[in-house]
Structures are given as C-alpha cells and as structure tokens.
N, C-alpha and C positions, 0 to 999 in steps of 0.2 A: 487929088488922088488923097486917097484916106492913109494915113499915117500906119507904116509896120506894127502890128503888134509882136511884142514879145512871150515866145513861147513858155507857160509857164512853167518851170522847174520841177523835177521830181522831187518828192517827200522822202525826204533823207529817210533811211534806212534806222530801225527800232534796233537800239545796243542789240548785244547777245544774252545778256543777260536777262533781259527785259523779255522777249521773246521765250526764253526757257522756261520763265517763270509762266508765265500765260500757258503754256504748251502743259506743263506738267500738271495744269489745274483742267485738261480734259479728262471727263471721266474714265475710271480705268474698266468698264465695262461697254464701251466704245472706241476700242481701236481702231474700229473706220478711219473714225474723225478725225486722229492722228494722224493715219495714213496720207488723206485727204487734204491737210493744211501743213503737216510737210511736205506736200510736192507742189505745195500753192507757189513756192520760189525755193532757189538754190539756198538761200542764205539759213530758211528753216529748215529745207536736207538734211545741212550741212549738219545743223545742230541735233535734229530730232537723232542722226545716224552716229553721233561721236560718244565714245564709250564717255561720256561723263554724263549726259542727259543719263542714257539707258542704266548708268548706275542710279542713280535719284531714283527715275521710274520704278525700276523694281525694289528697290530698298526705302525709299523715302516716303513719298507720298502715297506711292499705290503698292503697297506691301504687301495685299492681301492677294492669294493667286485669281486668275480669270475664270471661269466657264465658259467654254468653248464650246460645246455643244453636248448631247447627252449621247452613249452609248445603251444601243437596246439587244437582247437579247429574246429571239421568238423565234418560237417552234414552228414549221416550214414544209408539210408533206413527211413527217415524222423526226425533221429530226432541226435540229437545232440550229439559227444565224444571227451571226453577231454582227449590227450595223452602227454606222456615225451618224449621225443626226446633228449637222452644224446650226450652230446659233448665229454666223452670220456668215450675210453671203460669199462675203471673198475666201471661204472655207470650203473646199470640195467633200461633197458627202462622200462615205464611203459605201460599198457597194458589200461588203459581208466576208462573213469568213463562215464558211457553211461547214459546219458541225464542228464549231467552238463556243465554249458558252464563258460568256466576263465572270469572272468572280471578283474584280476586285479594278480601280481604276484610283489613284493618285500620281500628282506630281509629272503631270505630262504621259504616263505610261496606260494602258488598258491591259491588265492579267488572263490571258485567255486559258481554257481547259478543253482539251479534246476531247468528245467525248466518249466513253468506253463503251463497247459493248457487248463488255462483262466486267466482274469483278474484278476477275485476273487478270485483264490485262492491263497493265502498267500508265500511269499517269504522265502523260505528256503536258506541262504547260508551255505559255509565249506569251512574251511581252510583247506588246505593239502600237507602233505608235498613230494612229489616225490620221494625221494632220499630215507626215508625213509618207505614211504606209508603211514605213520598216518593221519588219516583224522579224523577233529575234526568238528560236525555240531552244528551250532548257532541255538538259539530260530528261530523259527517264525517271518517273519513280516507282518502285513498287505500287500495286493494286489495291488499294484498301475501299472498305465499305462506305465510309464518309470520308471528304476532304473539307478544309477550307484552306486560304492562303493570302496575303497579302503582298501588296511592292511598294517599293518606299525606298526613296531615298537613300544612298549611303553615304549618311552626314561625318563619317570618318577619313573618307577617302572622296568629298566633292568637291574640298576644296572653298576656291571662290567663284564658284558657279554661280553665273547672273541667272542662267535657263537650266534651273534642277535637270528637268528633264533630258539635257544632254550629258549630266554623269553618271557616275556609278552607280548599279543602284543595286538595293536588296530583294528577297523575297523570303519570305515565311511560310514556311509549309506545314499543318499536321493534317495528321493520315489517322484515320479509328479504323480496326478490321479485331477480326477473332486471335489474334495473334495480339493485340493491343493497340496501345497510342505509339508515335513515332512523329517527333518533331525535330525539321530539317532547318535550313535557311540557304538560300544558294546567294554566291555574290558573281555580279557580272565583270569583275576583275580577274579574278579565278576561272572566270567559267564553268564552276564544282558546285554541287553539294557539299557542304559543312558534315561533319559527321552526327549520326543519327541520337538524339536524349530522348531518353522514352519515360514515361509519365502515365500516371493515373489518376481518374477524376469524376466524379458522380454524370453520367447523363450521355447522352449522345452531339454532335455537332452540330450546332443549327448552321446551317447554311444560306436561310435566307437575311441573316444579319448580317452584315459585312464588316472585316475585320478592321478595325484602328489601330493606327502608332500612336503614342502619348509618348514624350522624352524619348528614352531608350528600351521603351516596353513596348509588343502588339497583344492585345487583346481581343478574343474569340467568346463566340457565347455557346451557348451550351443549353439545350433543351431537355425534357422529360422532368428533372430537377433544376430549374433555371439558377446557370449557376455564369459565371465570368473569368475565364480562361484566362490566366498573365503570363506570358514570353519575357520572360527578363534577354536581350539581345546584347548584354553583357557578359553574365556570369551564365547565362542558360538554364537561371531556374525558372520553376513552374508554382506559379500556388494558382488556387481557385479562392473566387473572392461571391462573396452573397449578394444578390442584387437589391436595389432598394425596396426596404418594408412599403407592405403592403399593395405591390403592384401585381400588375397580371400579366400581359404580354410586354415583352420585351422588345422594340422595335427596331430599336438602332444604337451603337456604340456611336461614341463620337468625342471632339475635346470641349471639354469645359470652357465659359468665360476664363476662369483662372488660369486656363492652359492646363489642366489634370483631366481626370478619366471625368468624362459623361456618359447619359444613357437617356432615353427617350422610352418610356414606357407607357402604355393606352388602359384605361381603365373605364371601361363605360364608354361616356362619350365623352372623354378628354381623354388627351396627348399630356402625360408630367414626365418636366425634361428635370432630370438630377445633375449633379455633379458629384465628385466625392472627395473630401476634404477632411480634414483634420477638427477633429470639435473640439468643445472644450473642455472634456476629458482628457485631450491629447493619441486620442484612439481616432482611425479611419474609419469615416463614416459615411455615407449619402445622406445631402441637403436638398431638398428639393427649391429650385429658384425660378422656374414658371411653371406654366399648366395653362393650356387654350382648349376650348369647344372645338370639338370636330365639325361643328356644322361651318363657323367661321373660316376653313381652310380650303374651302370651294366653293363655287359661286351657286346662285339660289337655284335651287330644282336638279341639282344634282347629286347622283348617288356615289359615295364612297365603297371604291371595290382593293386599291390598297395605299400602302404610305412606303414609300423611300423616304428617309431625313438623312440628311448629308451635313455635317458638320464643317466649319472652317477655323481655322487657329484660332481666331480671334472670339471664337462661343459664339458668334452668328450663323447664320446658315441659310438652305435652300429646302425646303419639303416637297419631295413630287407628292403627290396626292394626285392617282387615278382615279377617275369617274367613269361613269355609263356616258359619260360624252366626250370623254379624250382625257388628258393628264395635262394639271395647270402647278405651275410652282409659286408654293408659298412662302412668305417672308417669314424664319423662324422669329425672328424679335417681338413682328407685331402679330405674329400669326391671322394674318391676311393674305390673301390669294393675290398674284402677281400678275402671271398673264399665264394661257394655253401653250401649253409645249407643240409646237406644229410636228406632223407627222411621227407623233407618235401616240400609240392607242392607251387607254385606259387602263386593260389588265396587263399590258408589258413589262417585263421585268426590263431595268432601266438602270445605269449609273451615270453620273457628271462626270464630265469632261474636263479638268481644271488641269491651269498649267500657268507655270510664271511666263508670259508668250512675249517677243518680243514680234511685234509685227512691221516692225520699217525694217530693220534689218532684209526680211525675206524678198519684199517684194524691191531692196535694193540691189540682192542680190544678184538681179538679171542682169546686172551693168545697162541698162535703160534709160536710165535719167528719172526726173520728177516728172516728164510728160507722160510719159508711158504708164507710172503709178497711179496717179487720178481713175484710169481705166480699168486697172484692173484692182481699186480697192472696191 
C-alpha cells in the first residue's frame, strides 16, 4: 500500500503593496492588460478598483494622458460625417454624426460644429464623448464667415477629479465676419456663453491649425499674414504674436517641452519644432529645439499628403502623417514612424482622442465580477 501523499499547500498571497507596485508598471498605452491582470483574482481586482491605486495610476507613474483612438471627419455624399476609430478592442467604434465636423479634441471631449447651409445660419456647437456616446449641444451663436474653437477643462471648477473628462469644461470660440471679430467663452457650469469680447487682428482665421491651451490662455492661428492669436481666459485680453523667424507654413500649435507655447512649421523638406521662451535679452522669442526630415516620418515608398501634429503636456507627442497608403503615427521626439492607423485614410481630417481614462471601473460597474471582465476586455 502506497503512502498517502499530502496535497501541496497553495503559495501564500503576495502582499498588497508588492502587487500594487507590479501593476503600476503596466504600460499606460495598454489598459487592456491592466483589466486582464485585475480580473485574474479577487485580490488584484480589489486593489486595482480601489481609490488609492487609481490615484497613483493617474497622478503618479502614468501622468500622461492616454490616446484611445482617432476622430475623423470625412465628406460623404456632400455632407461631413464624424466618426470614432478606437485604438483598443474593448472600445466600441462610433458610426458617426452626420452633418457635423470635428473642430477640436481634448481631455476626453470632442468639439463638434454643425454644418451651415449659409453664412447667416447660426453656429451650433456640441461636445461629444465617443466612449459613452453622450452629446451636449451648446446654445447657438450668430453666424460668421470663419470660426475657430477649442474645448478644455475648467481648472477653476474641476477640483480633485481623477478623470478630467467628467468634470466641468469651457469652450473658447472666435468668429470673424464683415462686422468684425467676436470672442466668447462657454461654461458648462452655467450652460451659457459669457459676454462677447471684440478684437482686431491682421489676417483671417486658419481653420486648418487646431487651437491649443497653454496655462491660462488659448492660442489660435491666423492665415494670410501668418500670426498667432492669444486669448487670456482670466483677463479677456487679446494679443497678436509673430511666428518663428524665417518660417514658412505653420503646421501646428502645441505645448512645448518646457510647458510654454510651442509650434511646428514646415520649410522645404523639414519639419521644425519651436518653443516660445524668454531670451537672454529678457524678451519673449522663439527658439528652435528640433527639426526632422519629412522622409523619415513615413515608410519607404509612401508619398506624404497631410501632416497633423499633436502636442502633449510633457512636450512629447505624436504626428499623424497622411500618405497615399494610409495614415501613420510618428513619434515627435525621434521623428520615426511608429505604426499604421487602421481604418483611417491618408487624406482624411483626423484628431486624436485622448483622456485620463480609467479602464477598470468601467468593467467593474457591470457588477459581474472578475470572471466576466476577462471576456469583455
């Protein structure tokens, strides 16, 4: 008779502190892996769903916003159609807002503009969340021949929100027409536009360059006589800024490496990156901090059709390069292309959709436990 073997004891559970440190090192660009790891056992699920872990996830190691996909505006049967192309399989694609065009995307929100049949028709803007498919229409504004707008978090009312996309927001709007220029700011707290501010500037609005928020100011680009328009959200003051010296086409406005205003210009076969900072003479000026050859930003054999430059808070970023073989993302720090953007053509108008996204509570809210989360991730 064989001696009875004792069943092996299960290994002791890892301490919570050790598990947290391990999970915090999952790359921020791969939230699906975090969901799968959390769903592997109740201990890990409890830790990841807790407020302490979420606070460290957003404000500690993974401080940069996460790009969840792209928002594209395409002309179809004579009308513009906006749709969401997700970057991760656990997000649902959104088939569109027909008759709308995407103006801006920031902090988990997409700013839409309804198509106008004539210039006298009122401007209607809406803020859309493509993840939840929620849309909020803003009060209509008078018609203008040219408009630019930007959506941003309301820092004065946001408080301690972990997910900036769920807090209060502002929309900065500038319109130009025969009767002059009008600048107004919408607040989601009051659901109303503030008093209009008038300004004069040389040139027309450049609708091809997305506005950027740096500090307490919003910046828009002007065409014809190339200039940059600064609108101070605190004082309501308007300033016109000269572009970088010897620059040709202004491609993008962005946040520079040091946290100030930055921009990208195209000259010849090079993309030049600039930052606005105080010089040795004590005056504000432009300093070039990087330049790339355009041919390094695409796979061999592709012809560049469009450039979309996106700036991040830390000065890094992604360049969308539209080619005759589709759209590709290019790293702004190295200038080398990263990957092809599936489902987006090379000539389409696209915006990145970025947010401080919390993937685990979204799955946990179903109340079905860790086992169901594995199949849904």
